[in-house]
Each structure stands twice: as C-alpha cells, then as structure tokens.
C-alpha positions in Angstrom: 3.8 1.4 -21.5 1.9 -0.1 -18.6 1.7 -3.9 -18.9 -0.5 -6.5 -17.2 1.4 -9.1 -15.3 0.7 -12.0 -12.9 2.4 -13.5 -9.8 1.7 -16.6 -7.8 1.2 -16.6 -4.1 0.7 -20.3 -3.1 -2.5 -21.3 -5.0 -3.6 -17.7 -5.6 -2.9 -15.9 -8.9 -2.3 -12.2 -8.3 -2.7 -9.4 -10.9 -0.4 -6.4 -11.1 0.5 -3.6 -13.5 4.1 -2.8 -14.4 5.1 0.5 -16.0 8.1 -1.2 -17.6 10.2 1.9 -17.1 14.0 1.6 -16.9 15.1 4.8 -15.3 17.4 5.1 -12.2 16.4 4.8 -8.6 14.7 2.4 -6.3 11.7 0.6 -7.9 8.3 1.3 -6.3 5.4 -0.9 -5.4 2.0 0.8 -5.0 -0.5 -0.9 -2.6 -4.1 0.4 -2.8 -6.7 0.6 -0.1 -9.0 -2.1 1.2 -11.4 -2.0 -1.8 -8.7 -1.0 -4.3 -7.0 -2.6 -7.2 -4.0 -2.1 -9.4 -6.0 0.0 -11.8 -6.5 2.6 -9.2 -2.8 3.5 -9.4 -2.3 3.2 -13.2 -2.1 7.1 -13.4 0.6 7.0 -10.7 2.6 4.4 -12.6 2.6 6.7 -15.6 3.4 9.8 -13.6 6.3 8.2 -11.7 8.1 7.1 -14.9 11.0 6.8 -15.8 11.2 5.2 -12.3 10.2 1.5 -12.5 7.0 0.8 -10.6 4.2 -1.7 -10.2 0.7 -1.5 -8.7 -0.9 -4.5 -7.2 -4.3 -6.1 -6.7 -4.4 -8.2 -3.5 -6.4 -11.4 -3.3 -10.1 -10.9 -3.9 -9.6 -7.5 -5.6 -9.4 -6.4 -9.2 -8.4 -9.3 -11.5 -6.7 -11.3 -8.8 -8.1 -14.7 -7.8 -11.0 -14.7 -5.3 -10.4 -17.6 -2.9 -13.2 -19.0 -0.8 -11.1 -18.5 2.4 -7.7 -17.1 3.4 -8.2 -13.3 4.0 -6.2 -12.9 7.2 -3.7 -10.1 7.6 -0.8 -12.5 7.2 -2.2 -13.8 3.9 -1.9 -10.3 2.5 1.6 -9.9 3.8 2.6 -13.1 2.0 0.9 -11.9 -1.2 3.2 -8.8 -1.1 6.3 -10.9 -0.7 5.3 -13.1 -3.7 4.6 -10.0 -5.8 8.1 -8.5 -5.1 9.8 -11.8 -5.7 8.1 -12.0 -9.1 8.9 -8.4 -9.8 12.6 -9.4 -9.2 14.3 -6.0 -9.2 15.8 -6.1 -5.7 14.5 -4.1 -2.6 11.5 -1.8 -3.4 10.0 1.4 -2.0 6.5 0.5 -0.8 3.9 3.2 -1.3 0.7 2.2 0.5 -2.7 4.0 0.7 -5.5 3.6 3.3 -5.8 0.1 4.7 -2.9 -0.8 2.4 -0.8 0.9 5.1 -1.0 -1.8 7.7 -0.3 -4.4 5.1 2.8 -2.5 4.0 4.0 -2.2 7.6 3.5 -5.9 8.2 5.4 -6.7 5.0 8.3 -4.4 5.9 8.6 -6.0 9.4 8.4 -9.5 8.1 10.6 -9.1 5.0 13.0 -6.2 5.9 15.5 -7.1 3.2 12.9 -6.6 0.5 11.9 -3.1 1.6 14.2 -0.1 0.9 11.7 2.6 2.0 8.1 3.0 3.2 5.6 5.7 2.1 2.5 5.4 4.2 -0.4 7.5 2.9 -3.5 8.6 4.8 -4.0 5.8 7.5 -2.8 5.0 11.0 -0.6 2.0 12.0 -3.4 -0.4 12.7 -5.4 -3.1 10.9 -9.1 -2.7 11.5 -11.6 -5.3 12.9 -14.1 -5.2 10.1 -17.7 -5.4 11.3 -20.7 -7.1 9.6 -22.0 -3.6 9.1 -18.8 -2.8 7.2 -19.4 -5.8 5.0 -23.0 -4.7 4.2 -21.9 -1.2 3.4 -19.1 -2.4 1.2 -21.5 -4.6 -0.9 -23.9 -1.7 -1.3 -21.4 1.1 -2.0 -18.8 -0.8 -3.9 -20.6 -3.6 -5.8 -18.0 -3.7 -8.6 -14.9 -3.4 -6.4 -15.0 -6.8 -4.6 -17.1 -9.9 -4.9 -19.3 -10.9 -2.0 -16.9 -13.8 -1.3 -14.0 -11.4 -0.8 -16.1 -9.0 1.4 -17.3 -11.8 3.6 -13.9 -13.3 3.8 -12.2 -10.1 4.8 -14.9 -9.4 7.4 -14.7 -12.9 8.8 -10.9 -13.1 9.0 -10.2 -9.6 10.3 -9.0 -8.8 13.8 -7.8 -5.5 15.2 -4.0 -5.4 15.0 -2.1 -2.4 16.5 1.3 -1.9 14.7 2.3 1.3 16.5 4.9 -0.2 18.8 6.2 -2.4 16.0 7.2 0.7 14.0 10.3 1.0 16.2 11.5 -2.3 14.6 11.5 -0.8 11.0 14.8 -1.0 9.3 14.0 1.5 6.4 13.3 5.2 6.1 9.7 6.3 6.6 7.6 9.0 4.9 4.1 9.7 6.1 1.6 11.6 3.9 -1.6 13.0 5.1 -4.4 15.3 3.9 -5.6 18.1 6.0 -9.2 18.2 4.8 -12.1 16.7 6.9 -12.2 13.5 4.8 -8.6 12.6 5.9 -8.4 9.3 7.9 -5.1 10.4 9.4 -5.6 13.4 11.7 -2.6 15.4 12.9 -2.3 13.7 16.2 -2.1 10.2 14.6 0.5 11.4 12.0 2.6 12.6 14.9 2.2 9.2 16.5 4.3 7.9 13.7 7.1 10.2 14.8 6.8 9.0 18.4 7.9 5.6 17.3 10.1 6.5 14.4 11.9 9.7 15.4 13.3 10.5 12.0 10.0 9.9 10.1 9.3 12.5 7.5 5.7 13.9 7.5 4.3 15.8 4.6 0.8 17.5 4.8 -1.3 18.3 1.7 -3.5 21.1 2.9 -6.2 20.8 0.1 -6.4 17.0 0.0 -8.5 14.6 2.0 -8.3 10.8 2.0 -7.3 10.6 -1.7 -4.0 12.3 -1.5 -3.4 12.5 -5.3 -6.5 14.8 -5.6 -6.3 17.5 -6.7 -2.8 17.0 -7.9 -1.2 13.7 -8.9 2.0 15.6 -9.7 2.3 16.9 -6.1 1.7 13.3 -4.8 4.4 11.8 -7.0 6.8 14.7 -6.3 6.6 14.2 -2.6 7.5 10.5 -3.1 10.4 11.4 -5.5 11.7 14.0 -3.1 11.9 11.4 -0.3 13.3 8.6 -2.5 16.0 10.6 -4.3 18.2 10.7 -1.1 18.0 7.0 -0.4 20.7 4.9 -2.0 19.7 1.6 -3.6 20.4 -1.5 -1.5 23.1 -3.5 -3.0 22.4 -6.7 -1.0 
C-alpha cells in the first residue's frame, strides 16, 4: 500500500510516497525530472515491491512547499539528504530520471555514506542553465506541474554545472539507463562518457524507449534496476 509521507528540509515541507514494503534488499529512492513529482513514480513503487521504495517531490513540485526563493542546485541536494534521513532505513539506491540525474550525482558526492548505488536514467552528468525561454515554455506546457513561483525560482537560480569529472569521486556502483529512440536525451556518446569517468559503470540500452524509459514497459525498467541491485550487498555502516 502506497502511503503519503512528509519530511522537513529546513523550513520546507517535502512530500514523498512510500510503498511500505518490507522485502529484502537495498531500499530505493526515486527522483523525478525537473517538472516531476512523487506521483509520477507511484506505478514504479508498486512494481518494485516487495523492495522498499519511496518517490519524492522536491521543493516547488507536487505537494511539497513552494518557497519564494531557494531553488539553487545545492538546495535540492539538501532536500534529498533530508528525505533519506526521514526515510531512516540506512543507505539507499538512488534512481533518478532526467534532470533528477544531476541532483542525484550531487547528493551521492556530498553524502556518500547515504548512497549504496546510483541508477541514472536518460540524462547527462550536468545541471542546465535554465533560460527565460525555458521558463515561458514550462508555464505554457506544464501549467499544472509547477507554480509560476517555482518556475521563476528555478530559472533565476540555475547555473550550468558540469559533473562529469566529479563522477570519478563516486564511492558507489553506477548503472546508466538510456533509450535509443530519437526522443532520448542521452545519446550513445554521452552514455559512453559515463564509462570514461567510471570505468566499471553498467550501461543498459532500451531500444524502443525514448526519454521516458518505463515506456513501453515498466516491468523492463524495474527489472533492469533489480538486476543491478541484486548483486550489491547492503551497507552495514
């Protein structure tokens, strides 16, 4: 049964969904893309059971608080730390999609003892500089996804951050997922760039998927994650 839960990150209340499962293995935290919310990964929470898992809504998204300011990259990294501390199940496997990917990398670098494994789906190791044009398109295309306050805050506080070289500092196993269709945002050459910096990175390609890697098959998406995680022992620290 998926349950609504809340965590506190400073003055910000964050919403997340918990599948309340009690099976074996490393717990999972799903991080959606830039416009996403916890609800986007509710089907994944059900599909990955009996493995325990949560899906998060970062500040300004979903049911989480919408602050007037504080949308920098590092604010989101701190949100993830607060969520895992509230989840309180030890180190987690972080599964991130789209612009959730740089947030996840930043989190794994800043809080390595909290991250047992990284699954990075469909995006390169960089945080984008969000233009005013991006803000306008977001408000027009996704009027229900984020408030104007959050869109403007993200745009105002964004700066380009390359995380490629920092990948060499990761202390956990890495799985990279990418779709091969034209809508993919992680072309083959950038997927291989992950292997340049993390020589033992696993790369899995879904030939008939684009950016949304769980389409057309959620089962295949979850199975790729399970195949990766089943050989990683839980961290006992």
